[in-house]
N, C-alpha and C positions, 0 to 999 in steps of 0.2 A: 642105254636102254631106250627103245623107241617110245615116243610120246603117244599115248592112247587118246582117242577122241573124248572119252569120258573125263579125262583130267585136263583137257584143254581149257586154258583161261585166257580170254582175249585181253589185250593190254589196257583197254580203257573201258569206262562205263558205257560209252556210246557203242563201242564195238561189241561189248557183252550184250547189250540190248539188241543190236542188230543180229548177232549170232543166234540168240534164242528166238527172236521173233521175225526172222527174215523168211521170205518165201523162195525156196529153191525150186524152180520150175524145170523139171527134167522132161524136155519135150521130145527126146529121141524115141521113146517107146509109147508115148501117149497118142491116141488117135482122137481127133476132133469129133465131138458128138454130133454136131450139125452136118458136117460135110463128109464124115467118115474118111477123111484124108489124112494120110500119115504125115506127121510133122517131122521136119528134118533139121531145124535150127534150134539151138539151145541158148538160153540166157539165164542170168541170175539177177533177180530184182530184190532190192532191200527196201522194205516198207517200215515206216514208224509203227510201233506196236499197236497204237489205237486204230490206225488205218487197216492194218492186217487183220485185227480182230473183227472189224466191221465187214471186211471182204470175206472172211471165213464164215461169218454168220449168214451173209447174203448168199454165198455159194451153197451152204447147207440148205437154205430155204428154197433155192432153185434146183436142188439136186445136181449140183455142178461142182466144179473145182475152182480154186482161185485162179489157176492158169487159164481156164476157159473164160472167166470173167474178164481177165486182162486182154485176152485175144479179142473178145467181143467188143470191149471198150476201144481198142485200137482200130478195129474195123469201122466202128460207128464214128469215132472222132475224126479219123483220117480218111474216111470214105474208101476203105480198102475192100471194095466189092468187085466181083468178077463181071466181065462184060455180059455174060449170060444172065446174072442176077439183075443188072441194070436194065437189060432188055425185057426181062420178065416184069419188072416194075412198070416200065413204060407201057407194056401191053395191058397190065392191070388198070392203069390210069385211062388208057384209050377205051377200055371196055366199060367204063363207068357211064358212058352215054350222057354226059353232062351237056346242057345247052351251050353251044359255042357259036358265036356269030362270025361274020367275015372279019378280016383284019381291020377294015375301015370301021365297022361297027364297034369292035372292041376298043379301037383307039378313041372313038367319040365318047365311049362310056368311061374310059379311064383317064383321059387327058382333058383338062378344062379348056374351053375355047379361049383363044387369044383375044384379049380385049385391047382396044386402042389406048395408048397412053394419054393422060390428061394434058 
């Protein structure tokens, strides 16, 4: 008789906790909300129950998914941004029109003058 999922009992308490509270991210059919890019890699991530609960609440508050939170955290933590995104940020900073001096002026302002030794 084949074993049904509803009767599956993990062998340990830790495995049981992971089975009930893990996040299975099926990325094959999910499209990223920010970039509308089809995702093609799949992974399984096991979280401790309290962390997963916190992520679930945060995802609900942001009208997102736990998977989307994980993808955003990876991009933020490991600077996984596209060249176009980096160039757009550089252009935004350049358009701030902040007062900027010459390299010599900036060096004088940021580096203390060298004083002779006693």
